[in-house]
C-alpha positions in Angstrom: 13.0 -13.8 10.9 9.4 -14.4 10.3 6.9 -16.3 12.5 8.4 -19.4 13.7 7.9 -22.3 11.5 6.1 -25.4 13.1 8.4 -28.2 12.0 6.0 -30.7 13.6 3.5 -29.9 10.8 3.5 -32.9 8.6 5.6 -35.0 11.0 4.9 -38.7 11.5 3.9 -39.3 15.2 3.6 -42.7 17.0 2.4 -43.3 20.5 3.1 -46.0 23.2 -0.8 -46.5 23.3 -3.7 -44.7 21.9 -7.5 -44.3 22.4 -7.5 -41.5 19.8 -4.6 -41.4 17.2 -1.2 -39.8 17.9 -1.5 -38.0 14.5 -4.1 -35.7 16.1 -1.3 -33.8 17.9 0.0 -32.5 14.5 -3.4 -31.8 12.9 -3.1 -28.1 13.3 -6.6 -27.9 14.9 -5.8 -27.4 18.5 -9.2 -28.5 19.7 -9.1 -29.0 23.5 -12.2 -31.1 24.1 -13.2 -32.9 20.9 -11.9 -36.5 20.4 -11.6 -36.0 16.7 -8.7 -33.6 17.2 -6.7 -34.7 20.3 -4.6 -37.7 21.4 -5.4 -39.8 24.5 -3.5 -42.9 25.7 -5.3 -46.2 25.9 -7.5 -46.4 29.0 -5.5 -47.3 32.1 -2.3 -46.0 30.9 -1.8 -42.9 32.9 1.9 -42.6 33.1 5.2 -42.8 31.0 3.5 -42.6 27.5 5.7 -41.6 24.5 4.9 -39.5 21.6 7.7 -40.1 19.1 8.0 -37.6 16.2 9.8 -38.2 12.9 10.2 -34.8 11.1 11.3 -36.6 7.9 14.7 -34.9 7.8 17.0 -33.0 10.2 15.3 -29.8 11.4 16.3 -27.1 13.8 14.2 -26.3 17.0 14.6 -24.8 20.4 11.0 -24.6 21.7 8.2 -27.1 22.2 4.7 -25.8 22.7 2.0 -28.0 24.2 -1.7 -27.3 23.7 -3.3 -28.7 26.8 -6.3 -30.9 27.2 -9.0 -29.1 29.2 -12.8 -28.7 29.9 -15.1 -31.4 31.1 -13.9 -35.0 31.3 -10.5 -34.2 29.6 -9.2 -31.7 32.2 -7.5 -34.1 34.6 -6.1 -36.2 31.7 -3.9 -33.3 30.4 -0.1 -34.0 30.6 1.6 -32.8 33.8 5.2 -34.0 34.1 7.1 -34.5 30.9 10.5 -35.5 29.5 11.9 -34.6 26.2 14.5 -36.5 24.1 16.1 -36.2 20.7 17.7 -38.8 18.4 19.6 -39.0 15.2 18.1 -42.5 14.2 14.8 -42.8 16.2 16.3 -45.7 18.2 19.1 -44.2 20.6 17.6 -41.5 22.7 20.2 -40.8 25.4 19.3 -38.7 28.3 16.4 -36.1 28.5 17.4 -32.7 27.1 14.4 -31.1 29.1 12.0 -32.0 31.7 9.5 -30.4 34.1 5.9 -30.1 34.9 3.2 -28.1 33.0 0.9 -25.9 34.9 -2.6 -27.2 35.3 -5.0 -25.6 32.9 -6.3 -22.5 34.9 -10.1 -22.3 34.4 -11.1 -25.4 32.5 -10.6 -23.8 29.3 -7.7 -24.5 26.8 -4.3 -22.9 26.8 -0.8 -23.6 25.8 2.6 -23.6 27.4 6.0 -23.3 25.7 9.0 -25.2 26.8 12.5 -23.6 26.1 15.0 -26.4 25.3 17.8 -24.1 26.2 19.7 -24.5 22.9 19.0 -25.4 19.2 18.5 -29.0 18.5 19.5 -30.2 15.0 17.7 -33.6 14.9 15.3 -35.6 12.9 13.6 -37.3 15.8 12.0 -36.0 19.1 10.2 -38.0 21.8 7.8 -36.2 24.2 7.3 -38.4 27.1 4.0 -37.8 29.0 5.0 -39.0 32.5 1.9 -38.1 34.5 -1.4 -36.3 34.2 -3.1 -33.7 36.3 -5.6 -35.8 38.3 -7.5 -39.0 38.6 -8.3 -39.5 34.9 -7.8 -42.9 33.4 -6.0 -41.5 30.4 -3.1 -39.1 29.6 -3.1 -36.8 26.6 -2.6 -33.4 24.7 -4.5 -31.6 22.0 -1.6 -30.4 19.9 2.3 -30.2 20.1 4.0 -27.5 18.1 7.9 -27.6 17.6 9.8 -24.5 16.3 12.9 -22.5 16.4 12.1 -19.4 18.3 14.7 -16.7 17.4 12.7 -13.4 17.3 10.3 -11.5 19.6 6.5 -11.7 19.9 5.8 -7.9 20.0 2.3 -8.4 21.5 4.0 -9.2 24.8 7.1 -7.1 24.4 7.7 -4.3 26.8 6.4 -0.9 25.5 3.7 -2.3 23.4 0.1 -1.2 24.0 -2.9 -2.5 22.2 -6.2 -0.6 21.8 -9.4 -1.9 20.6 -10.9 1.0 18.6 -13.9 -0.8 17.2 -16.3 -2.1 18.3 -16.8 0.2 21.1 -20.0 -0.9 22.8 -20.1 -2.4 26.4 -20.8 -5.8 24.8 -17.2 -6.2 23.9 -15.3 -9.0 25.7 -11.8 -8.8 26.9 -9.2 -7.8 24.4 -6.4 -8.7 26.9 -6.2 -11.9 24.8 -4.5 -9.9 22.2 -1.5 -9.6 24.6 -0.7 -13.2 24.0 2.4 -15.5 24.2 0.4 -18.7 24.4 -2.3 -20.1 22.1 -5.3 -20.1 24.4 -8.4 -22.0 23.2 -10.2 -19.6 25.6 -13.8 -19.4 26.5 -15.8 -16.6 24.8 -15.8 -14.4 27.9 -12.0 -14.0 27.8 -11.3 -13.3 24.1 -11.6 -10.3 21.7 -15.2 -10.3 20.4 -17.7 -7.8 19.0 -20.6 -6.8 21.1 -23.6 -5.1 19.5 -25.5 -6.0 16.5 -24.0 -3.4 14.3 -20.5 -4.5 15.4 -20.5 -8.2 14.4 -18.9 -7.6 11.0 -15.9 -5.5 11.9 -13.2 -5.5 14.6 -10.3 -3.1 14.8 -7.2 -3.0 17.0 -4.5 -0.4 17.1 -1.0 -1.3 18.2 1.6 1.1 19.6 4.9 -0.7 19.8 6.5 2.2 21.7 9.2 2.6 19.0 9.9 1.9 15.4 9.8 -1.9 14.7 10.1 -4.2 11.8 7.1 -6.5 11.4 6.1 -9.1 8.7 4.1 -11.9 10.2 1.0 -11.8 12.5 -0.4 -15.1 13.9 -4.2 -15.1 14.8 -5.9 -17.8 16.7 -9.7 -17.9 16.7 -11.7 -19.6 19.5 -15.2 -20.7 20.4 -17.1 -23.7 18.9 -17.2 -23.4 15.2 -15.4 -21.9 12.1 -18.1 -19.2 12.0 -16.2 -17.4 14.6 -13.1 -16.6 12.4 -13.1 -13.4 10.2 -12.8 -13.8 6.4 -10.8 -10.6 5.5 -8.0 -8.5 7.0 -6.4 -5.2 6.2 -3.2 -3.7 7.7 -2.6 0.0 8.2 0.4 1.7 9.5 0.9 5.2 10.9 3.8 7.7 11.8 1.8 9.2 14.6 -1.0 6.9 15.5 -3.5 9.3 14.0 -3.2 9.4 10.3 -3.4 5.8 8.8 -2.6 4.4 5.4 -3.6 1.0 4.2 -0.5 -1.0 3.1 -2.0 -4.5 2.5 -5.1 -6.6 2.7 -6.1 -10.1 2.1 -8.4 -13.0 3.1 -8.4 -15.7 5.8 -9.4 -19.3 5.7 -12.7 -18.9 7.5 -13.8 -22.5 6.4 -10.9 -24.1 8.1 -11.3 -26.7 10.9 -12.1 -24.8 14.0 -9.3 -23.4 16.1 -6.6 -23.6 13.3 -3.9 -21.1 13.8 -3.6 -18.7 10.7 -0.7 -16.5 9.7 -1.0 -13.1 8.0 2.4 -12.9 6.1 2.9 -9.4 4.6 4.4 -9.2 1.2 7.2 -7.1 2.5 8.7 -6.1 5.8 7.2 -3.0 7.3 8.9 -0.5 9.6 6.5 1.3 11.9 5.6 2.3 15.4 1.8 2.2 15.0 -0.2 -0.7 13.4 -3.8 -1.2 12.8 -5.3 -4.5 12.1 -8.9 -4.4 10.6 -10.8 -7.6 10.7 -14.1 -8.2 8.9 -16.5 -10.4 7.0 -17.4 -13.2 9.3 -18.6 -16.2 7.3 -21.6 -16.9 9.5 -25.2 -15.6 9.3 -26.0 -12.1 10.6 -25.6 -11.4 14.3 -23.2 -14.3 15.0 -20.0 -12.3 14.9 -16.4 -13.6 15.3 -13.7 -13.6 17.9 -9.9 -13.8 18.3 -8.4 -15.7 21.3 -4.7 -14.8 20.7 -2.5 -12.7 18.6 1.2 -12.8 18.0 3.1 -10.0 16.1 6.6 -11.3 15.2 9.4 -8.8 15.0 11.5 -9.1 11.9 15.2 -8.7 11.5 16.0 -5.5 9.5 16.1 -6.4 5.8 19.1 -6.0 3.7 19.8 -2.4 2.6 19.4 -1.4 -0.9 22.4 -0.9 -3.1 24.0 2.5 -2.9 23.6 4.8 -5.8 26.7 5.0 -8.3 28.0 7.4 -10.9 27.1 10.5 -9.0 27.9 13.6 -11.3 27.6 17.3 -11.0 27.1 19.9 -13.7 27.5 23.4 -12.4 25.9 26.5 -14.0 27.0 29.8 -12.8 24.2 32.0 -11.4 21.7 29.1 -11.8 22.5 26.0 -9.7 24.0 22.5 -9.8 22.5 19.5 -11.5 23.3 16.2 -9.8 22.6 13.0 -11.6 23.2 9.3 -10.5 22.5 5.8 -11.4 20.9 2.9 -9.5 21.0 -0.9 -10.1 17.3 -1.5 -9.1 15.5 1.8 -9.2 12.0 0.2 -9.2 12.7 -0.9 -5.5 13.5 2.7 -4.3 11.0 5.0 -2.6 13.1 8.1 -2.6 16.7 9.4 -2.6 18.6 11.7 -0.1 21.0 14.3 -1.4 23.8 15.0 1.0 26.8 17.3 1.1 29.9 15.1 0.9 30.8 15.6 4.6 27.8 13.3 5.3 26.4 15.5 8.1 24.2 17.8 6.0 21.2 16.6 4.0 20.2 18.9 1.1 16.9 17.4 -0.1 14.8 14.2 -0.7 13.8 13.3 -4.2 11.1 11.0 -5.5 12.2 7.4 -6.3 11.4 7.9 -10.0 14.1 10.6 -10.2 17.8 10.1 -11.0 18.5 13.7 -10.9 18.2 16.8 -8.6 18.6 20.5 -9.4 20.3 22.3 -6.4 19.5 26.0 -6.7 22.0 26.9 -3.8 25.1 26.7 -6.1 26.8 24.7 -3.3 30.5 24.7 -4.1 31.4 21.4 -2.6 30.9 17.7 -3.5 27.8 15.6 -3.1 26.8 12.1 -2.0 23.5 10.3 -2.5 21.6 7.6 -0.5 18.8 5.4 -1.7 15.8 4.6 0.6 13.5 1.7 -0.2 9.8 1.4 0.9 10.4 -0.5 4.2 12.2 2.0 4.7 15.9 0.8 4.7 18.5 3.2 3.7 21.5 2.3 1.7 25.2 3.4 2.4 26.4 6.7 1.0 27.3 6.6 -2.7 30.8 7.6 -3.6 31.8 11.3 -3.9 30.4 13.2 -6.9 32.5 13.8 -9.9 32.4 17.3 -11.5 31.6 17.5 -15.3 32.7 20.7 -17.0 29.7 22.3 -18.6 30.6 26.0 -18.4 28.6 29.1 -19.1 25.9 30.8 -17.2 22.1 30.3 -17.5 19.4 28.0 -16.3 21.1 24.8 -17.5 20.0 21.9 -19.7 16.8 19.9 -18.9 16.7 16.9 -16.7 15.7 14.9 -19.8 19.0 15.9 -21.6 21.4 15.1 -18.8 19.7 12.5 -16.5 21.4 9.6 -18.3 
């Protein structure tokens, strides 16, 4: 599993009434206090307003996320009580599959709330009924609605995860608690992760300890504040076995010119298996000393990838007084980081070899049979190969070269 896909992205949305268009709830901007990026009902329509979604085809989803209207004159207009319906034809809706009340935006600054539908829906149409608002406003509305099938874990809020800001280190840093995020908060500057001193505007580094080895592939970042100049332009990901020695595994760019507050996803080229992760953000697109900030971060746990194929054709040539030459084959050697050489009882590992090798010289003159396992760069380990077959070479001495016998 990767980051949940927002199936509402690209959906057609119609509303019972509108001051600002219903299409704004799927424009991917999540702006909470700008009429260009939010939906409001027509003036005077403060109850029982429908937002009808046509996803274009049948999609699967179990979660609806509402980005609330907040700040200034929009605060009381944010949707409160809601009902959710689904349909096969966009005409017959049946009974609500979920209902409730959203919490009022806490401080006058944006935030989101997720609604668990209880089961996976396989439907083309969804109706989000805005039944009431949070106050005496003459409208009702939302900034954004995201719809997705949430089947994996956001490790940023998982038990055992600890996040450290390792740079910048000055007293000017604002809260990095925003990185422990389940919701997409369009948070005010004093409650997000932001650089402090002049020398620190261009770089921010966060180290994550998951508490145990985890598979990761997608990281969602949500920037805040008032302009696109608050979003970093570059990222780099490091992993570590001990939280001290780091190696960079991937890097890339972010769309720092996107409409403000767009959610962006760092999707790694391959699944990584690690306990420690370092995210290095840099290159704000703005002028000097304006910096950038992150309001929310979600790190999505990935299902373990498929194991590589097991090695085949394991053969042994024994040379008295010298050692044993083990050779094998593999269907996709370019995908393998290293091989493990085992005694055939599968309890004693003899050695690891480089992924470029399809042979190993065992100087112990072990008299039993061998098995071999392949390990890719995630790392995921294959099943054991079959038991080795002896090839009769005979004689004593140091034995033939690998180049002669590795095939």
